[in-house]
All heavy atoms as an XYZ file, in Angstrom:
1048
protein
N     159.938    155.945     99.891
C     158.807    156.803     99.747
C     159.381    158.140     99.083
O     159.098    158.228     97.751
C     158.202    157.219    101.087
C     157.066    156.460    101.503
S     156.051    157.289    102.682
C     154.575    156.792    102.242
N     159.907    159.017     99.745
C     160.294    160.250     99.111
C     161.838    160.498     99.508
O     162.115    160.509    100.688
C     159.527    161.313     99.682
C     159.834    162.821     99.176
O     160.964    163.051     98.998
O     158.903    163.578     98.833
N     162.734    160.504     98.558
C     164.090    160.570     98.698
C     164.515    161.795     99.612
O     165.346    161.577    100.583
C     164.888    160.455     97.428
C     166.367    160.311     97.495
C     166.946    160.201     96.037
C     168.531    159.893     96.252
N     169.009    159.745     95.031
N     164.028    162.968     99.286
C     164.320    164.140     99.884
C     163.793    163.943    101.402
O     164.469    164.481    102.367
C     163.730    165.324     99.235
C     164.143    166.637     99.942
C     163.807    167.955     99.176
C     164.318    169.138     99.814
N     164.040    170.336     99.140
N     162.586    163.405    101.504
C     162.030    163.321    102.970
C     162.955    162.405    103.821
O     163.245    162.758    104.966
C     160.651    162.662    102.840
N     163.457    161.238    103.229
C     164.348    160.396    103.941
C     165.626    161.123    104.247
O     166.251    160.877    105.322
C     164.602    159.166    103.070
N     166.041    161.823    103.315
C     167.305    162.735    103.717
C     167.102    163.613    104.836
O     168.088    163.735    105.642
C     167.733    163.448    102.327
C     169.075    164.204    102.269
C     169.250    164.685    100.935
O     169.407    163.954     99.883
O     169.233    165.981    100.903
N     166.101    164.332    104.774
C     165.753    165.292    105.844
C     165.596    164.628    107.319
O     166.060    165.114    108.168
C     164.552    166.137    105.585
C     164.614    167.017    104.365
C     165.262    168.338    104.748
N     165.125    169.197    103.554
C     165.789    170.326    103.575
N     166.609    170.651    104.565
N     165.710    171.105    102.448
N     164.930    163.489    107.243
C     164.656    162.758    108.483
C     165.827    162.004    108.991
O     166.068    161.774    110.099
C     163.480    161.740    108.378
C     162.875    161.088    109.673
C     162.456    162.115    110.566
C     161.834    160.029    109.307
N     166.797    161.653    108.168
C     167.910    160.916    108.467
C     167.794    159.418    108.442
O     168.649    158.715    108.795
N     166.663    158.972    107.849
C     166.333    157.540    107.674
C     165.197    157.373    106.787
O     164.554    158.334    106.384
C     166.135    156.895    109.102
C     164.845    157.366    109.759
C     164.753    156.817    111.168
O     165.561    156.295    111.787
O     163.655    157.005    111.742
N     165.011    155.992    106.422
C     163.853    155.797    105.519
C     162.623    156.286    106.039
O     162.361    156.295    107.355
C     163.748    154.247    105.213
C     164.842    153.782    104.372
O     165.459    154.613    103.555
O     165.039    152.650    104.445
N     161.605    156.756    105.181
C     160.435    157.226    105.652
C     159.236    156.092    105.456
O     159.119    155.637    104.440
C     159.892    158.452    104.935
C     158.521    158.925    105.310
C     160.946    159.652    105.207
N     158.618    155.758    106.613
C     157.629    154.756    106.584
C     156.232    155.274    106.125
O     155.463    154.830    105.306
C     157.444    153.998    107.989
C     158.690    153.378    108.239
C     156.262    153.042    108.041
C     158.858    152.945    109.738
N     155.894    156.519    106.753
C     154.720    157.190    106.395
C     154.979    158.698    106.437
O     155.800    159.168    107.274
C     153.529    156.846    107.478
C     152.885    155.459    107.343
C     152.056    155.171    106.205
O     151.663    156.222    105.481
O     151.713    154.166    105.948
N     154.130    159.499    105.737
C     154.133    160.904    105.843
C     152.788    161.541    105.403
O     152.038    160.770    104.755
C     155.335    161.374    104.806
C     154.973    161.154    103.330
S     156.386    161.599    102.236
C     156.554    163.231    102.241
N     152.570    162.623    105.981
C     151.166    163.277    105.848
C     151.510    164.790    105.929
O     152.336    165.288    106.681
C     150.290    162.847    106.826
N     150.545    165.508    105.348
C     150.486    167.019    105.552
C     149.578    167.330    106.558
O     148.412    166.747    106.638
C     150.130    167.745    104.251
C     149.949    169.173    104.458
C     151.068    167.471    103.050
N     150.091    167.989    107.654
C     149.281    168.354    108.779
C     149.430    169.833    109.031
O     150.056    170.502    108.270
C     149.758    167.587    110.093
C     151.289    167.950    110.365
C     149.616    166.069    109.843
C     151.625    167.427    111.760
N     148.816    170.409    109.896
C     148.909    171.806    110.309
C     148.522    172.068    111.804
O     148.035    171.126    112.570
C     147.705    172.510    109.426
C     146.396    172.045    109.554
C     145.507    172.295    108.554
O     145.976    172.407    107.343
N     144.196    172.445    108.697
N     148.973    173.308    112.350
C     148.727    173.664    113.706
C     147.094    173.946    113.735
O     146.480    174.268    112.734
C     149.530    174.915    113.962
O     149.184    175.962    113.070
C     150.970    174.637    114.093
N     146.632    173.683    114.940
C     145.145    174.057    115.172
C     144.790    175.427    114.725
O     145.577    176.298    115.077
C     144.790    173.643    116.533
O     145.487    174.470    117.377
C     144.963    172.167    116.727
N     143.666    175.566    114.086
C     143.251    176.860    113.818
C     143.617    177.195    112.232
O     142.956    177.989    111.729
N     144.542    176.551    111.705
C     145.046    176.713    110.311
C     143.858    176.561    109.280
O     143.633    177.520    108.405
C     146.202    175.979    109.958
O     147.275    176.208    110.825
C     146.761    176.257    108.421
N     143.033    175.575    109.428
C     141.995    175.352    108.435
C     140.897    176.374    108.682
O     140.485    176.876    107.704
N     140.592    176.785    109.864
C     139.584    177.932    109.965
C     140.229    179.219    109.431
O     139.429    179.991    108.675
C     139.249    178.147    111.455
C     138.433    177.101    112.077
C     138.015    177.381    113.540
N     139.130    177.624    114.366
C     139.660    176.907    115.243
N     139.252    175.689    115.237
N     140.774    177.241    115.987
N     141.449    179.526    109.547
C     142.044    180.854    109.169
C     142.074    180.801    107.709
O     141.781    181.852    106.988
C     143.441    180.897    109.771
N     142.385    179.604    107.084
C     142.338    179.536    105.543
C     140.971    179.670    105.101
O     140.705    180.375    103.941
C     142.976    178.145    105.072
C     144.446    177.966    105.286
S     145.267    176.433    105.103
C     144.813    176.171    103.362
N     139.970    179.089    105.628
C     138.660    179.228    105.194
C     138.152    180.632    105.368
O     137.468    181.219    104.494
C     137.772    178.260    106.065
C     136.316    178.297    105.503
S     135.385    177.018    106.430
C     133.777    177.817    106.460
N     138.511    181.343    106.383
C     138.077    182.692    106.638
C     138.554    183.489    105.538
O     138.002    184.564    105.095
C     138.411    183.089    107.955
N     139.793    183.283    105.199
C     140.449    184.155    104.168
C     139.988    183.835    102.724
O     140.217    184.791    101.911
N     139.508    182.606    102.506
C     139.112    182.354    101.111
C     137.670    182.352    100.836
O     137.226    182.180     99.699
C     139.885    181.096    100.683
O     139.332    180.018    101.522
N     136.844    182.046    101.799
C     135.381    181.828    101.657
C     134.633    183.091    101.985
O     134.810    183.711    103.042
C     134.867    180.640    102.496
C     133.362    180.578    102.309
C     135.627    179.356    102.231
N     133.881    183.604    100.991
C     133.288    184.829    101.238
C     131.916    184.556    101.878
O     131.483    183.453    102.175
N     131.233    185.736    102.074
C     129.816    185.739    102.623
C     129.737    185.300    104.050
O     130.661    185.451    104.956
N     128.604    184.834    104.430
C     128.225    184.395    105.853
C     129.082    183.358    106.342
O     129.646    183.427    107.488
C     126.795    183.944    105.915
C     126.368    183.612    107.214
C     126.407    184.807    108.346
C     124.898    183.181    107.194
N     129.462    182.311    105.596
C     130.333    181.179    106.009
C     131.733    181.737    106.338
O     132.297    181.357    107.407
C     130.380    180.108    104.993
C     131.280    179.079    105.446
C     129.018    179.478    104.685
N     132.238    182.501    105.550
C     133.633    183.133    105.838
C     133.597    183.960    107.019
O     134.418    183.866    107.830
N     132.593    184.758    107.369
C     132.368    185.656    108.508
C     132.263    184.772    109.780
O     132.879    185.045    110.728
C     131.217    186.583    108.318
N     131.460    183.671    109.679
C     131.291    182.931    110.776
C     132.650    182.237    111.215
O     133.075    182.085    112.274
C     130.196    181.871    110.604
C     130.141    180.706    111.603
C     128.804    182.514    110.522
N     133.298    181.533    110.162
C     134.464    181.017    110.372
C     135.572    181.912    110.980
O     136.398    181.557    111.799
C     135.074    180.366    108.970
N     135.675    183.114    110.460
C     136.610    184.179    110.860
C     136.270    184.593    112.294
O     137.177    184.662    113.093
N     135.000    184.579    112.648
C     134.539    184.771    114.073
C     135.005    183.752    115.009
O     135.522    183.881    116.059
N     134.888    182.552    114.573
C     135.304    181.343    115.298
C     136.752    181.447    115.537
O     137.261    181.169    116.635
C     134.849    180.090    114.763
C     133.412    179.825    114.745
C     135.572    178.830    115.465
C     132.770    178.698    113.882
N     137.553    181.533    114.439
C     139.009    181.606    114.557
C     139.487    182.814    115.540
O     140.429    182.686    116.302
C     139.586    181.863    113.182
N     138.855    183.984    115.417
C     139.183    184.954    116.263
C     138.897    184.822    117.727
O     139.638    185.029    118.603
C     138.436    186.405    115.804
N     137.740    184.201    117.985
C     137.257    183.880    119.336
C     138.197    182.819    120.062
O     138.287    182.683    121.209
C     135.800    183.515    119.372
O     135.619    182.294    118.754
N     138.693    181.867    119.202
C     139.515    180.885    119.767
C     140.964    181.301    119.886
O     141.946    180.474    120.089
C     139.456    179.560    119.003
O     139.939    179.781    117.749
N     141.348    182.480    119.576
C     142.691    183.052    119.737
C     143.510    182.762    118.437
O     144.729    182.836    118.508
N     142.882    182.556    117.296
C     143.580    182.256    116.085
C     144.283    180.893    116.031
O     143.757    179.891    116.544
N     145.428    180.903    115.443
C     146.049    179.546    115.182
C     147.120    179.439    116.311
O     147.621    180.204    116.830
C     146.885    179.595    113.891
C     145.927    179.721    112.656
C     146.669    179.659    111.484
N     147.425    180.863    111.188
C     148.303    181.076    110.141
N     148.443    180.098    109.289
N     148.903    182.083    110.165
N     147.202    178.130    116.667
C     148.117    177.665    117.658
C     149.579    177.538    117.075
O     149.626    177.530    115.844
C     147.784    176.344    118.321
C     146.659    176.539    119.266
O     146.343    177.636    119.770
O     145.830    175.451    119.493
N     150.521    177.319    117.839
C     151.872    177.116    117.331
C     152.418    175.749    117.648
O     152.031    175.157    118.699
C     152.929    178.240    118.003
C     152.616    179.507    117.434
C     153.655    180.598    118.023
O     154.656    180.091    118.607
O     153.446    181.779    117.871
N     153.257    175.260    116.852
C     154.098    174.105    117.270
C     155.544    174.464    116.985
O     155.886    174.841    115.863
C     153.659    172.938    116.163
C     154.561    171.706    116.340
C     154.363    170.995    117.601
C     154.540    170.825    115.160
N     156.181    174.334    118.083
C     157.717    174.696    118.030
C     157.901    175.966    117.419
O     158.892    176.168    116.743
C     158.345    173.476    117.301
C     158.109    172.123    117.816
C     158.637    170.972    116.804
C     158.630    171.806    119.189
N     157.137    177.034    117.845
C     157.283    178.350    117.255
C     156.707    178.608    115.836
O     156.985    179.538    115.290
N     155.985    177.636    115.248
C     155.678    177.618    113.907
C     154.112    177.567    113.773
O     153.493    176.827    114.600
C     156.250    176.490    113.072
C     155.874    176.461    111.679
C     156.493    177.341    110.797
C     155.015    175.520    111.172
C     156.176    177.280    109.341
C     154.688    175.515    109.779
C     155.238    176.352    108.939
O     154.895    176.256    107.550
N     153.583    178.268    112.879
C     152.094    178.252    112.630
C     151.839    177.924    111.115
O     152.623    178.423    110.308
C     151.347    179.608    112.874
C     151.237    180.015    114.225
C     150.661    181.266    114.484
C     150.773    181.911    115.894
N     150.035    183.311    115.897
N     150.982    176.994    110.866
C     150.601    176.696    109.463
C     150.785    175.172    109.130
O     150.870    174.290    110.070
N     150.841    174.970    107.831
C     150.920    173.629    107.319
C     152.302    173.072    107.383
O     153.340    173.936    107.302
C     150.348    173.593    105.872
C     148.921    173.889    105.902
C     148.409    174.104    104.496
N     148.601    172.821    103.639
C     147.649    172.145    103.293
N     146.524    172.471    103.417
N     147.941    171.025    102.699
N     152.509    171.858    107.589
C     153.844    171.144    107.704
C     153.722    169.539    107.366
O     152.522    169.215    107.164
C     154.295    171.267    109.074
C     153.571    170.552    110.119
S     154.040    170.944    111.809
C     152.927    172.344    112.059
N     154.892    169.040    107.061
C     154.772    167.503    107.020
C     155.176    166.976    108.288
O     155.979    167.419    109.159
C     156.018    167.177    105.991
C     155.695    167.233    104.490
C     156.019    168.127    103.606
C     154.812    166.051    104.033
C     155.741    168.054    102.273
C     154.367    166.161    102.556
C     154.941    167.113    101.861
O     154.615    166.996    100.474
N     154.542    165.760    108.408
C     154.738    164.816    109.564
C     155.489    163.612    108.900
O     154.782    162.999    108.127
C     153.523    164.481    110.326
C     153.589    163.392    111.336
C     154.633    163.646    112.515
C     152.205    163.112    112.037
N     156.518    163.312    109.263
C     157.311    162.118    108.753
C     157.577    161.048    109.881
O     157.983    161.465    110.987
C     158.637    162.606    108.126
C     158.764    163.588    106.961
C     160.079    163.960    106.575
C     157.757    163.268    105.883
N     157.425    159.831    109.602
C     157.833    158.843    110.456
C     158.738    157.789    109.805
O     158.448    157.305    108.822
C     156.482    158.119    111.049
C     156.827    156.901    111.984
C     155.499    159.122    111.532
N     159.754    157.451    110.570
C     160.754    156.536    110.181
C     160.808    155.411    111.198
O     160.070    155.458    112.134
N     161.607    154.450    111.021
C     161.776    153.325    111.964
C     162.142    153.829    113.418
O     161.563    153.251    114.455
C     163.031    152.596    111.334
C     163.065    152.892    109.957
C     162.604    154.305    109.797
N     162.970    154.830    113.571
C     163.239    155.274    114.920
C     162.945    156.890    115.293
O     163.242    157.262    116.336
C     164.743    155.090    115.178
O     165.530    155.890    114.262
C     165.188    153.599    114.932
N     162.485    157.574    114.175
C     162.256    158.942    114.464
C     160.835    159.391    113.885
O     160.126    158.801    113.049
C     163.219    159.734    113.620
C     164.531    159.563    114.086
C     165.608    160.432    113.277
N     166.921    160.122    113.690
C     168.025    160.630    113.025
N     167.863    161.341    111.961
N     169.206    160.278    113.543
N     160.325    160.503    114.466
C     159.173    161.219    114.114
C     159.550    162.746    113.940
O     160.154    163.294    114.770
C     158.043    161.131    115.119
C     156.808    161.819    114.871
C     155.473    160.905    115.054
C     156.614    162.932    115.746
N     159.314    163.215    112.798
C     159.658    164.626    112.563
C     158.625    165.555    111.959
O     157.779    165.031    111.177
N     158.890    166.756    112.257
C     157.853    167.864    111.735
C     158.779    168.792    110.905
O     159.689    169.250    111.381
C     157.179    168.592    112.883
C     156.443    167.832    113.831
C     156.859    167.195    114.845
C     155.038    167.586    113.545
C     156.181    166.555    115.782
C     154.307    166.787    114.388
C     154.827    166.268    115.416
N     158.296    169.002    109.642
C     159.093    169.829    108.701
C     158.069    170.855    108.061
O     157.027    170.554    107.729
C     159.673    168.945    107.576
C     160.680    167.875    108.074
C     160.234    166.740    108.788
C     162.024    168.247    108.070
C     161.111    165.919    109.247
C     162.861    167.280    108.552
C     162.557    166.072    109.233
N     158.723    171.957    107.703
C     158.060    172.958    106.948
C     157.802    172.495    105.674
O     158.465    171.648    105.050
C     158.876    174.327    106.782
C     159.179    175.038    108.053
C     160.182    176.189    107.698
N     160.519    176.969    108.939
C     159.807    177.976    109.265
N     158.830    178.399    108.788
N     160.214    178.581    110.492
N     156.625    173.037    104.990
C     156.413    172.681    103.521
C     157.374    173.551    102.641
O     157.329    174.813    102.849
C     154.941    173.042    103.288
C     154.036    171.779    103.212
C     153.857    171.205    104.581
C     152.688    172.214    102.592
N     158.098    172.918    101.915
C     158.902    173.697    101.024
C     158.306    173.864     99.558
O     157.362    173.255     99.318
N     158.995    174.794     98.753
C     158.294    174.842     97.463
C     158.591    173.524     96.531
O     159.515    172.932     96.819
C     159.077    176.013     96.856
C     160.350    176.085     97.649
C     160.021    175.586     99.065
N     157.664    173.274     95.585
C     157.872    172.136     94.850
C     157.158    172.439     93.459
O     156.264    173.252     93.405
N     157.625    171.738     92.459
C     157.049    172.032     91.031
C     155.530    171.431     91.018
O     154.690    172.241     90.672
C     157.830    171.232     90.031
C     157.470    171.506     88.581
C     157.554    172.966     88.255
C     158.386    170.724     87.698
N     155.355    170.201     91.432
C     153.880    169.646     91.379
C     153.333    169.574     92.694
O     152.157    169.634     92.803
C     154.046    168.297     90.671
C     154.488    168.302     89.221
C     154.685    166.882     88.625
C     153.664    169.126     88.305
N     154.136    169.328     93.764
C     153.571    169.399     95.187
C     154.675    169.875     96.034
O     155.821    169.950     95.778
C     153.239    167.939     95.502
C     154.465    166.911     95.676
C     154.045    165.626     96.219
C     155.371    164.900     96.638
N     155.102    163.787     97.529
N     154.243    170.243     97.254
C     155.172    170.782     98.104
C     156.207    169.701     98.521
O     155.876    168.642     98.673
C     154.367    171.161     99.521
N     157.414    170.350     98.758
C     158.469    169.391     99.152
C     158.648    169.504    100.744
O     158.085    170.358    101.416
C     159.718    169.770     98.541
O     160.170    171.083     98.866
N     159.430    168.579    101.133
C     159.792    168.644    102.603
C     160.881    169.767    102.843
O     162.021    169.588    102.243
C     160.383    167.287    103.010
C     160.820    167.346    104.527
C     159.296    166.104    102.793
N     160.458    170.651    103.724
C     161.404    171.764    103.937
C     162.280    171.647    105.057
O     162.607    170.469    105.552
N     162.607    172.671    105.767
C     163.475    172.713    106.998
C     162.711    172.073    108.187
O     161.568    172.149    108.189
C     163.801    174.106    107.361
C     164.713    174.861    106.293
C     166.037    174.062    105.946
O     166.704    173.742    107.052
O     166.301    173.829    104.876
N     163.622    171.320    108.941
C     162.952    170.708    110.171
C     162.441    171.674    111.184
O     163.173    172.668    111.563
C     164.179    169.796    110.695
C     165.340    170.433    110.118
C     165.000    171.125    108.910
N     161.338    171.377    111.916
C     160.836    172.204    112.993
C     161.127    171.382    114.195
O     161.271    171.934    115.242
C     159.358    172.251    112.874
C     158.818    173.116    111.593
C     157.378    172.887    111.430
C     159.191    174.484    111.856
N     161.165    170.043    114.151
C     161.572    169.164    115.323
C     161.627    167.696    114.903
O     160.661    167.275    114.213
N     162.511    167.191    115.576
C     162.565    165.672    115.277
C     162.703    165.032    116.605
O     163.533    165.384    117.431
C     163.884    165.285    114.336
C     163.728    165.943    113.010
C     164.058    163.812    114.226
C     164.954    165.832    112.150
N     161.874    163.907    116.814
C     161.754    163.210    118.067
C     162.121    161.725    117.856
O     161.816    161.288    116.691
C     160.477    163.362    118.688
C     159.964    164.865    118.990
C     159.256    165.417    117.901
C     160.356    165.491    120.164
C     158.861    166.789    118.133
C     159.753    166.675    120.388
C     159.117    167.313    119.442
N     162.576    161.048    118.868
C     162.684    159.681    118.925
C     161.214    159.078    119.025
O     160.384    159.599    119.567
C     163.486    159.175    120.117
O     163.302    157.825    120.289
N     161.020    158.061    118.197
C     159.750    157.414    118.196
C     159.360    156.939    119.421
O     158.206    156.829    119.960
C     159.638    156.250    117.312
C     159.260    156.742    115.881
C     158.955    155.637    114.926
N     158.081    154.645    115.291
C     157.693    153.692    114.439
N     158.159    153.525    113.227
N     156.770    152.815    114.970
N     160.387    156.635    120.442
C     160.193    156.095    121.798
C     159.710    157.240    122.554
O     159.021    156.893    123.586
C     161.584    155.622    122.388
C     162.040    154.416    121.640
O     161.307    153.541    121.031
O     163.254    154.095    121.812
N     159.818    158.423    122.309
C     159.301    159.619    122.998
C     157.809    159.827    122.890
O     157.137    160.490    123.586
C     159.980    160.765    122.595
N     157.276    159.174    121.807
C     155.674    159.277    121.595
C     155.028    158.118    122.367
O     155.282    157.072    122.048
C     155.472    159.247    120.065
C     153.981    159.269    119.830
C     156.191    160.264    119.259
N     154.220    158.588    123.192
C     153.414    157.543    124.054
C     152.077    157.229    123.313
O     151.645    156.081    123.487
C     153.078    158.053    125.403
O     152.341    159.329    125.364
C     154.319    158.303    126.243
N     151.522    158.122    122.545
C     150.199    157.796    121.753
C     149.916    159.002    120.945
O     150.468    160.103    120.983
C     149.148    157.526    122.818
O     148.821    158.730    123.482
N     149.131    158.616    119.918
C     148.451    159.670    119.089
C     146.921    159.428    119.133
O     146.482    158.316    118.808
C     148.984    159.484    117.678
C     150.494    159.734    117.544
C     148.197    160.484    116.742
C     151.089    159.765    116.149
N     146.221    160.418    119.644
C     144.759    160.193    119.784
C     144.081    161.253    118.833
O     144.618    162.318    118.545
C     144.392    160.626    121.267
O     144.802    161.921    121.514
C     145.045    159.536    122.198
N     142.728    160.889    118.512
C     142.002    161.770    117.619
C     140.927    162.330    118.386
O     140.282    161.825    119.345
C     141.500    160.964    116.384
C     142.552    160.534    115.404
C     143.330    159.403    115.594
C     142.715    161.350    114.419
C     144.317    159.114    114.647
C     143.656    161.121    113.461
C     144.437    159.940    113.529
N     140.502    163.553    118.058
C     139.400    164.293    118.326
C     138.448    164.500    117.276
O     138.546    163.870    116.141
N     137.464    165.357    117.374
C     136.492    165.711    116.411
C     136.934    166.799    115.403
O     137.937    167.229    115.512
N     135.814    167.252    114.595
C     136.091    168.280    113.708
C     135.458    168.180    112.337
O     135.341    167.035    111.898
N     134.928    169.266    111.863
C     134.079    169.132    110.763
C     134.901    169.429    109.464
O     134.815    168.613    108.515
C     132.922    170.170    110.732
C     131.797    169.646    111.613
S     130.174    170.752    111.561
C     130.568    171.915    110.351
N     135.792    170.320    109.502
C     136.628    170.681    108.402
C     138.001    169.990    108.438
O     138.508    169.759    107.402
C     136.836    172.228    108.324
C     135.682    173.041    108.357
C     136.015    174.518    108.437
C     134.818    172.829    107.036
N     138.387    169.631    109.580
C     139.837    168.999    109.651
C     139.590    167.894    110.786
O     138.538    167.784    111.473
C     140.858    170.023    110.194
O     140.464    170.629    111.501
C     140.952    171.154    109.206
N     140.589    167.081    110.853
C     140.615    165.974    111.867
C     141.705    166.413    112.884
O     142.802    166.537    112.481
C     141.031    164.741    111.179
N     141.172    166.561    114.119
C     142.052    166.964    115.247
C     142.688    165.783    115.777
O     142.143    164.645    115.854
C     141.251    167.650    116.213
N     144.009    165.940    116.055
C     144.671    164.897    116.762
C     145.761    165.406    117.630
O     146.122    166.607    117.627
C     145.373    163.841    115.746
C     146.383    164.370    114.871
C     147.778    164.123    115.271
C     146.048    165.180    113.818
C     148.684    164.635    114.369
C     147.152    165.572    113.033
C     148.493    165.459    113.354
N     146.172    164.571    118.690
C     147.265    165.061    119.569
C     148.348    163.966    119.660
O     148.058    162.734    119.793
C     146.668    165.102    121.027
O     145.512    166.109    120.876
C     147.581    165.690    121.998
N     149.524    164.428    119.495
C     150.738    163.514    119.687
C     151.176    163.761    121.214
O     151.569    164.893    121.517
C     151.922    164.049    118.662
C     153.063    163.195    118.882
C     151.474    163.905    117.323
N     151.007    162.707    121.855
C     151.491    162.753    123.320
C     152.885    162.145    123.516
O     153.129    161.084    123.019
C     150.482    161.944    124.058
C     149.017    162.371    124.012
O     148.767    163.561    124.534
N     148.150    161.635    123.438
N     153.786    163.013    124.189
C     155.145    162.764    124.392
C     155.261    162.235    125.784
O     154.512    162.539    126.796
C     155.998    163.923    124.161
C     155.937    164.535    122.680
C     156.736    165.750    122.501
C     156.213    163.446    121.641
N     156.402    161.513    125.933
C     156.662    160.813    127.316
C     156.995    161.922    128.387
O     156.961    161.480    129.608
C     157.679    159.775    127.191
C     159.096    160.303    126.744
O     159.277    161.590    126.392
O     159.898    159.484    126.583
N     157.330    163.015    128.111
C     157.616    164.197    129.063
C     156.308    164.928    129.552
O     156.308    165.868    130.215
C     158.555    165.194    128.626
C     158.207    165.970    127.393
O     157.036    165.768    126.904
O     158.919    166.977    126.989
N     155.069    164.371    129.010
C     153.790    165.011    129.225
C     153.391    166.102    128.284
O     152.206    166.633    128.430
N     154.197    166.373    127.417
C     153.946    167.401    126.250
C     152.856    166.867    125.412
O     152.782    165.653    124.917
C     155.061    167.777    125.418
O     156.091    168.268    126.247
C     154.650    168.914    124.332
N     151.733    167.636    125.128
C     150.765    167.253    124.172
C     150.887    168.254    123.038
O     150.483    169.343    123.149
C     149.420    167.253    124.818
N     151.073    167.743    121.812
C     151.198    168.575    120.708
C     149.796    168.456    119.861
O     149.516    167.397    119.311
C     152.291    168.031    119.769
C     153.680    167.967    120.270
C     154.702    167.433    119.265
C     154.145    169.374    120.608
N     148.938    169.434    119.975
C     147.649    169.490    119.444
C     147.730    170.025    118.083
O     148.082    171.072    117.843
C     146.718    170.319    120.371
C     145.322    170.312    119.745
C     146.734    169.760    121.724
N     147.358    169.193    117.127
C     147.394    169.436    115.652
C     146.101    169.026    115.008
O     145.141    168.703    115.645
C     148.505    168.637    115.079
C     149.885    168.874    115.733
C     150.886    167.756    115.448
C     150.462    170.199    115.228
N     145.985    169.364    113.664
C     144.913    168.913    112.905
C     145.401    168.457    111.504
O     146.597    168.910    111.061
C     143.908    170.043    112.731
C     144.356    171.368    112.110
C     143.241    172.486    112.252
O     142.481    172.417    113.202
O     143.405    173.320    111.481
N     144.712    167.778    110.805
C     144.940    167.308    109.475
C     143.737    167.641    108.578
O     142.697    167.519    108.966
C     145.191    165.826    109.454
N     144.077    168.127    107.346
C     143.042    168.344    106.367
C     142.337    166.872    106.187
O     142.914    165.903    106.305
C     143.745    168.625    105.118
C     145.073    169.285    105.554
C     145.453    168.449    106.838
N     141.122    166.871    105.968
C     140.307    165.660    105.733
C     140.870    164.759    104.742
O     140.792    163.599    104.934
C     138.883    165.930    105.304
C     137.997    166.377    106.494
C     137.572    165.276    107.476
N     136.835    165.701    108.586
C     136.754    164.990    109.658
N     137.283    163.898    109.820
N     136.086    165.517    110.607
N     141.666    165.287    103.750
C     142.194    164.453    102.652
C     143.410    163.794    103.205
O     143.854    162.663    102.611
C     142.627    165.332    101.462
O     143.444    166.284    101.993
C     141.491    165.986    100.797
N     143.861    164.091    104.336
C     145.149    163.488    104.946
C     144.885    162.659    106.156
O     145.759    162.029    106.673
C     146.218    164.563    105.277
C     146.650    165.431    104.241
C     147.699    164.707    103.322
O     148.579    164.022    103.798
O     147.497    164.723    102.045
N     143.507    162.611    106.601
C     143.167    161.893    107.860
C     143.731    160.337    107.767
O     144.082    159.884    108.710
C     141.669    161.975    108.052
C     141.312    161.355    109.356
C     139.830    161.435    109.634
C     139.500    160.777    110.984
N     138.011    160.631    111.245
N     143.450    159.639    106.561
C     143.769    158.254    106.469
C     145.210    158.191    106.746
O     145.594    157.143    107.438
N     146.057    159.051    106.213
C     147.565    158.881    106.308
C     147.977    159.133    107.933
O     148.794    158.415    108.501
C     148.295    160.019    105.610
C     148.218    159.719    104.039
C     148.734    160.768    103.289
C     148.596    160.772    101.877
N     149.147    161.835    101.041
N     147.277    160.021    108.553
C     147.524    160.239    110.012
C     147.000    159.129    110.776
O     147.713    158.651    111.687
C     146.911    161.601    110.445
C     147.186    161.764    112.006
C     147.513    162.854    109.751
N     146.044    158.431    110.389
C     145.491    157.234    111.097
C     146.515    156.146    111.003
O     146.722    155.308    111.914
C     144.109    156.792    110.635
C     143.007    157.792    111.090
C     141.626    157.471    110.491
O     141.598    156.871    109.336
O     140.633    157.903    110.994
N     147.162    155.950    109.767
C     148.133    155.000    109.604
C     149.330    155.284    110.467
O     150.015    154.364    111.083
C     148.524    154.819    108.166
C     147.435    154.141    107.229
C     147.972    153.740    105.824
N     148.451    154.790    105.108
C     147.789    155.503    104.359
N     146.513    155.387    104.221
N     148.348    156.595    103.668
N     149.726    156.447    110.653
C     150.792    156.918    111.515
C     150.547    156.580    112.862
O     151.288    156.081    113.578
C     151.124    158.498    111.280
C     151.851    158.672    109.913
C     152.102    158.839    112.428
C     151.932    160.089    109.568
N     149.224    156.963    113.276
C     148.824    156.655    114.724
C     148.934    155.244    115.060
O     149.309    154.818    116.174
C     147.530    157.244    115.070
N     148.571    154.381    114.106
C     148.647    152.888    114.317
C     150.028    152.355    114.636
O     150.203    151.234    115.098
C     147.961    152.207    113.102
N     151.179    153.149    114.154
C     152.397    152.779    114.403
C     152.955    153.006    115.865
O     153.955    152.498    116.324
C     153.368    153.540    113.460
C     153.165    153.410    112.070
C     154.072    154.447    111.317
C     153.560    151.931    111.660
N     151.998    153.587    116.706
C     152.428    153.993    118.099
C     151.374    153.264    118.949
O     150.344    152.911    118.578
C     152.268    155.484    118.306
C     153.337    156.100    117.557
C     153.002    156.629    116.221
C     154.706    156.335    118.091
C     153.975    157.276    115.445
C     155.548    157.009    117.281
C     155.328    157.393    115.895
N     151.802    153.092    120.320
C     150.838    152.332    121.150
C     149.546    153.060    121.322
O     149.480    154.424    121.227
C     151.666    152.312    122.472
C     152.788    153.042    122.296
C     153.119    153.441    120.921
N     148.480    152.416    121.604
C     147.352    153.121    122.038
C     147.343    153.784    123.258
O     148.149    153.490    124.116
C     146.285    151.970    122.002
C     146.939    150.818    122.328
C     148.356    150.850    121.685
N     146.528    154.910    123.444
C     146.508    155.609    124.776
C     146.059    154.675    125.999
O     145.213    153.731    125.778
C     145.545    156.786    124.552
C     144.718    156.335    123.510
C     145.564    155.311    122.584
N     146.722    154.916    127.087
C     146.363    154.155    128.239
C     145.128    154.626    128.873
O     145.032    156.006    129.140
C     147.515    154.301    129.302
C     148.812    153.553    128.601
C     147.185    153.552    130.639
C     149.982    153.834    129.385
N     144.098    153.903    129.133
C     142.938    154.498    129.745
C     143.176    155.018    131.082
O     143.947    154.458    131.963
C     141.990    153.203    129.788
C     142.533    152.175    129.077
C     144.026    152.463    128.843
N     142.507    156.112    131.479
C     142.633    156.804    132.731
C     141.382    156.577    133.566
O     140.505    157.336    133.543
C     142.846    158.258    132.540
O     141.816    158.787    131.803
C     144.214    158.560    131.755
N     141.408    155.503    134.286
C     140.301    155.231    135.238
C     140.864    154.446    136.371
O     141.744    153.775    136.415
C     139.184    154.390    134.571
C     138.278    155.267    133.706
C     137.079    154.572    133.355
O     136.671    153.567    134.039
O     136.395    155.045    132.289
């Protein structure tokens, strides 16, 4: 896929997507869209506490999946597209119990559930939703709780 991505992950990359911490889409919209829509989005972002963090980081990042690893990486500078930057966290694929999807109008909300009970709540721009769905299909479906 991407030579630099494979180098950063430490193995071949099967799938990759640009994702973001929750609230990033609202914050970007509030900052770039004027008028009533921007004010409403800004109010929603402020009332929800702004953007969440992942491993101490807020904003957009790459999600990379290899045969044995899943990694979160900063977006680095690139000539035509963002490159894979410094790692934020790399997990064993065995540590991921499921990836579940929620709703969202501007973004696709999803949660990466880990075997220690940690739930990484994230979102993907609509343009990246299909890639995240392909990533989710690589992991077991969630176990029903009834």
